[in-house]
C-alpha positions as CSV (number, residue, x, y, z in Angstrom):
1,M,80.4,146.3,120.8
2,N,79.6,143.6,118.1
3,I,82.2,143.0,115.4
4,L,82.3,140.9,112.3
5,I,85.4,138.9,111.3
6,I,85.5,137.6,107.9
7,E,88.9,135.5,107.6
8,D,89.5,132.1,105.8
9,D,92.7,131.5,108.0
10,L,90.9,129.6,110.8
11,R,94.0,130.1,113.0
12,V,94.0,133.8,112.4
13,A,90.3,134.4,112.6
14,E,90.3,132.4,116.2
15,L,93.4,134.4,117.3
16,I,91.5,137.6,116.4
17,Q,88.1,136.3,118.1
18,R,90.2,135.6,121.3
19,G,91.7,138.6,121.3
20,L,88.6,140.8,121.1
21,T,86.9,138.7,123.8
22,E,89.3,139.6,126.0
23,H,88.9,143.2,125.7
24,G,85.0,142.9,126.1
25,F,84.1,142.8,122.3
26,S,81.5,140.4,120.9
27,S,82.3,138.8,117.6
28,S,80.9,136.7,114.9
29,L,83.2,134.6,112.4
30,A,83.0,134.1,108.6
31,Y,85.4,132.1,106.6
32,D,84.3,133.2,102.9
33,G,83.5,136.5,101.3
34,L,79.7,135.5,100.4
35,S,79.0,134.3,104.1
36,G,80.7,137.6,105.3
37,K,78.4,139.6,103.0
38,K,75.1,137.9,104.2
39,L,76.1,138.5,107.8
40,A,77.2,142.1,107.1
41,L,74.1,143.1,105.6
42,Q,71.5,140.9,107.7
43,H,72.8,141.9,111.2
44,D,73.9,145.0,113.0
45,Y,77.7,145.1,113.5
46,D,79.8,148.1,114.8
47,L,82.6,147.3,112.8
48,V,83.8,144.9,109.9
49,I,87.6,143.1,110.2
50,T,88.0,141.6,106.8
51,D,90.9,139.9,104.7
52,V,91.3,140.8,101.3
53,I,92.0,137.4,99.7
54,L,88.9,135.3,100.5
55,P,86.9,132.3,98.7
56,K,84.1,133.0,96.8
57,M,84.3,136.8,97.0
58,D,87.6,138.9,97.6
59,G,87.5,141.5,100.3
60,L,87.5,144.5,97.7
61,D,84.2,143.5,96.2
62,L,82.8,142.6,99.5
63,C,83.5,145.8,101.0
64,K,82.3,147.6,98.0
65,E,79.2,145.5,98.3
66,I,78.7,146.5,102.1
67,R,79.2,150.1,101.4
68,Q,76.3,150.2,99.1
69,T,73.8,149.3,101.5
70,K,75.8,150.4,104.8
71,P,78.0,153.1,103.8
72,D,78.9,154.4,107.6
73,L,80.0,150.9,108.9
74,P,83.3,151.0,109.8
75,I,85.6,148.3,107.8
76,I,89.1,147.3,108.5
77,M,91.3,145.3,105.8
78,L,94.0,142.8,106.8
79,T,96.2,141.6,104.2
80,A,99.7,140.4,103.3
81,L,99.8,143.0,100.4
82,G,101.3,146.1,102.0
83,T,102.5,148.2,98.5
84,T,101.1,151.7,98.2
85,D,98.8,150.7,95.2
86,D,97.4,148.0,97.4
87,K,96.5,150.3,100.0
88,I,95.1,152.6,97.6
89,E,92.8,149.7,96.1
90,G,91.7,149.0,99.4
91,F,90.8,152.4,100.6
92,D,89.1,153.0,97.3
93,A,86.9,150.1,97.9
94,G,85.9,151.6,100.9
95,A,88.1,150.3,103.6
96,D,88.5,152.8,106.5
97,D,91.9,151.3,107.8
98,Y,94.4,148.8,106.2
99,L,96.6,146.4,108.7
100,V,99.4,144.6,106.9
101,K,100.2,140.9,107.9
102,P,101.8,140.1,110.5
103,F,100.2,142.3,113.0
104,E,99.8,142.6,116.8
105,M,96.5,142.4,118.4
106,R,97.0,145.5,120.5
107,E,97.7,147.3,117.1
108,L,94.5,146.1,115.8
109,L,92.4,147.0,119.1
110,V,93.8,150.7,119.1
111,R,92.6,151.0,115.1
112,I,89.1,149.3,116.4
113,R,88.8,151.9,118.8
114,A,89.8,154.8,116.9
115,L,87.2,154.0,114.2
116,L,84.4,153.1,116.7
117,K,85.2,156.6,118.4
118,R,85.4,158.4,115.0
119,N,81.9,156.7,113.6
120,N,80.3,157.8,116.9
121,K,81.2,161.1,116.5
122,S,80.3,161.3,112.7
123,S,77.0,160.2,113.4
124,Q,76.0,163.1,115.1
125,H,76.7,165.5,112.0
126,T,74.7,163.6,109.3
127,G,72.3,165.6,107.1
128,F,74.1,168.8,106.9
129,I,75.4,170.6,103.6
130,I,78.7,172.1,103.6
131,R,79.4,174.6,101.0
132,Y,82.6,176.5,99.9
133,S,82.7,178.7,96.8
134,D,80.6,176.6,94.1
135,L,81.4,173.5,95.9
136,E,78.7,171.6,97.7
137,M,78.9,168.5,99.8
138,N,75.8,166.8,101.6
139,L,77.1,164.8,104.5
140,H,73.8,162.8,104.3
141,S,73.6,161.7,101.0
142,K,77.2,161.5,100.2
143,L,76.9,163.6,97.1
144,V,79.1,166.4,95.7
145,K,78.4,168.8,93.5
146,R,80.4,172.0,91.8
147,S,78.3,174.3,89.9
148,N,75.5,172.0,90.4
149,K,77.6,169.1,88.3
150,D,77.8,165.6,89.9
151,I,81.5,164.6,91.2
152,S,81.8,161.1,92.0
153,L,84.3,160.5,94.8
154,T,85.7,157.4,96.3
155,P,85.0,157.3,100.2
156,K,88.6,158.2,101.0
157,E,88.2,160.9,98.7
158,F,85.0,162.0,100.1
159,K,86.5,161.9,103.7
160,L,89.5,163.9,102.5
161,L,87.7,166.7,100.8
162,E,84.9,166.6,103.7
163,Y,88.0,167.7,106.0
164,M,89.3,170.2,103.7
165,L,85.6,171.8,103.3
166,Q,85.3,171.8,107.0
167,N,88.9,174.0,107.2
168,P,88.8,176.1,104.5
169,E,91.3,178.7,103.8
170,R,93.6,177.2,106.4
171,V,97.0,175.2,105.6
172,L,96.6,171.6,106.3
173,S,99.9,169.9,106.9
174,R,100.3,166.0,105.8
175,A,100.5,165.4,109.1
176,E,97.2,167.0,110.2
177,I,95.6,165.3,107.5
178,A,97.1,161.8,108.4
179,E,95.8,161.9,112.0
180,K,92.4,163.5,111.2
181,V,91.5,161.5,107.9
182,W,93.5,158.3,108.4
183,D,93.2,158.4,112.1
184,T,97.0,159.0,112.8
185,H,97.9,154.8,111.6
186,F,99.0,156.7,108.4
187,D,102.5,156.4,107.1
188,T,103.5,159.8,106.8
189,G,106.9,158.5,105.1
190,T,104.8,157.4,101.9
191,N,103.3,159.7,99.3
192,F,99.5,158.6,100.1
193,I,98.1,162.1,100.8
194,D,99.8,163.5,97.9
195,V,98.0,160.7,95.4
196,Y,95.0,161.6,96.9
197,I,95.3,165.1,96.6
198,N,96.0,164.8,93.1
199,Y,92.8,162.4,92.7
200,L,90.7,165.3,94.3
201,R,92.3,167.8,91.7
202,K,91.3,165.8,88.8
203,K,87.9,165.7,89.9
204,I,87.3,168.8,91.8
205,D,89.3,171.4,89.7
206,K,90.4,169.9,86.2
207,D,87.2,171.2,84.4
208,F,87.1,174.4,86.3
209,D,89.1,177.9,85.7
210,N,89.0,178.8,89.2
211,K,91.0,176.3,91.1
212,L,90.1,175.3,94.7
213,I,92.9,172.9,96.0
214,H,96.5,174.6,96.2
215,T,99.7,173.3,97.2
216,K,101.8,175.3,99.9
217,S,105.1,174.0,99.2
218,G,107.0,172.8,102.4
219,M,103.5,173.6,104.4
220,G,100.8,171.3,103.0
221,F,97.5,172.0,101.2
222,I,94.7,174.4,101.1
223,L,90.9,175.0,100.1
224,K,90.9,178.4,98.9
225,A,89.1,180.3,96.0
226,E,91.6,182.2,94.0
């Protein structure tokens, strides 16, 4: 497995690289956003680890650029900014996971392995279309339509809706969504899931009389045509 590390703090970058090497990973280093973007797009990496605050191009813009060309490349963001809004901004830019500094190397390794495992599984399911009621999702093209109307979703919104489409008419608890969509590293004490459910409602249900996303008080959420 080959991992790209984009981090302008030389000490932190070398600590991460040393930890990865000790656990059998190959890695490359970039110390600014533009160099990281060039490496990410020119070479085949299994995963990218990037800081948010970088010279020449910040990690959020870098993540968006990578996502345009390599939508399935796992990305972990590292940052000292740990508020709910900061994390949502990172996820909306296309990050798969978000780790707040300072962190332990073993925690980073757990997240890396979880993302690599999930990415290997999801690669077996590309090219399929999931439908429920008048809602349609193409897992290959990443397009979502409702009644033939295109719906634009962020990467995290897409993953959340994908899981709901794969489990229609079944109540999904916040803990289950945290585990399946955020790979168990999601802090269920925050309101992340409710924020993203509200994002989906505005895009999926707002312009339609038949609402599909429902809240079951005290239990979770359900995708159901009522």
